[in-house]
C-alpha positions, 0 to 999 in steps of 0.5 A: 264459522271460519268456512262461513267468513271464507265463503263471504270473502269469496263473493266480495273478491269477485266484486273487487272489494279489498279484503285485508286479512290476506296480507302477503297471500294474494290468492289461495284456490282452496277458498275458491273451490271449497266455497263456490258451488259450481259444476266444474272441474276443481282445477278450473278454479285456478284459471283466472289467477293462473292466467295472471300468473302466467303474465307475471312470469312473461314480464319477468316479474315472478320469482327466479324458479317461476321465471325459469318456466317462461320457455315451457309457457311459451311452448305451450306445454304448460299454462299459468293454471298448471304452474299455479297448482302444481308449482304453487300449491294453489297459492299466490303469495309475495314470495312467488313474485319479484319487487316489481311484481309485488308492487303492482299486484299489491296495488292492483290484483286484489282490488281490480283484477277479478272485476276486470277479468269479468268485464273482459269476458262478459261474464255475469258477476251475479253468478258465483261460478261465472268467473271460472268459466273461461277456458284455459286456453292460449287465446284467452291467457293472450286476452288476459295479457293485453289488458294487464300490459294495458293497466301497467301502461295506464299507471305510468302514463296517466299521472302525466296527462292533464286534469280532467277540468283542463281537458274539458275546457280545451274540448269546449273551446275547440267545439264552440269554435268548430260548431259555431258556423253550423248554428250551434250555441253554447248554453248554461246547462252543465252537469259535472262530478269528480269523474266527468263534465258535461256542457251542452250546445244547442241548435233550434230548428222549426218545431224542435231542438238539437242538443249536442252534449260535449263531455269529458270523463276520467277513469283513474283506475285504468287511465282513460281520458275520455272526450265524447259528444252526444247528440240528442234531437228533440221534435215537439211532435214526437216528444208530446207523443212520447210524454203520453206513452208514460203513465201519469205517476211516471211523468211526475217522477221525471225531471224536465230534462229527463232523457226518456223524452229524448227520442234519438241519442246518437253518441260518438266517443274518442278515448285519450289514454294509454289503455287500448283495450276499450273494445274488450273492457267497457265496464263503467264506460258503457253508460254512454252506449258505445255503438260500433263505428262510433267508438274510436280509441286514441292512444296518447302518451303525453299532454301534447297528444290531447289536442289531436284526440279532440280533433279526431272527436270533431272530425267523427262529428262531421263525418257521422253525426252532424250530416244526420241533422236533416233526418233528425228534424222530422218524425219520419226522419227519426223513425228512419234512423230508430226503428230498424229491424233488428234494432241493433242495426239502427243508427241510433242507440237502443234500450229495451225500455225505450218507448220512443222506438214504438212511439216514432214507429206509430207516428210514421206508421212504419209497417214494421211495428209489430215486428219492433214490438215482438223484438222489444218484448224479446229483449225486455224478458230475455234472461230475467228470472222476474220483471221488475216495476220498470220491466212491467211498465214497459211490457204494459206499454208494449201490449197496448201498442200491439192491441192498437196495431191489431185493432187497426 
């Protein structure tokens, strides 16, 4: 009965759910290697926590005995995993840490570390052995250390930043002044939650409308204050064809604002915060489809630097988004942006369920439509043991497009 309870705890811990019965014991590797079936050496189970311990030692946040091993760590003659197994008997406990180490570890380790570790290395959290796959190398330990350093800085800087509401008000006021000469006007559309605020500016054109969503996002755990702009362009001819691409039942389930009807989304993001690792750890923010050069991190330490972050976003809008408006006002222009092969090279965002890609390619009679269908099928089915309802509906749509291409 005890083993069953402990095995359940390992799964919970990997998803960063707090487990109160650990008290002053932060981790015990015996729990990991006895209850997670994996074809890896037993010592490998100590790598994630070992890299955390190595970081503590480098900061001087471990006990005096463990801090004395700093020179060996720096020389590469030992690793945090080795220290954890050989010096700590596979356990990380309060006595192994200084007061500062215990203060941070108590607030962060059990609730957040393993989730951040999975995200840092791009690991599949649904696989029980994924946590233990990264190698015990100096390079990986350095990545973990940079992540943890940023988390410490976030906890000290974030409380001094303005509120989510204050940043959003500054963003919208700045954007309205900046974009009014370009024909954008404010609308009544507003979305919000405890974590974000999104307002919308609109600019009509012959046959459609540009919608520029201006958002502010707060991730209090890592200390991110993000401002972003998301340009969605709707051409009525494309939108009508796209609606026909859905089944009647799907259309009935969609709201009037359903983003599936918006054929092009061009997101742009600037993060104003003390966490510099957004290129490595994207969990919780990748819902905004960050794409390569459209992501920029502005590191700030106090409220006076927030206007600079917002000005940076306006600069990116001018350089990379607003210049695309003429192309987004015709189906052929939309197709040029959205329907490149491979899809990852397209200027617009990509989703394996994005029917607008194939709709635009058909409307523009693009010769690479068969290749787009093949790539969509590959992405749709990649790594999935089974297809869910949405997958199957998308699969049927792709096959219908393929049939029309072959018929032509």
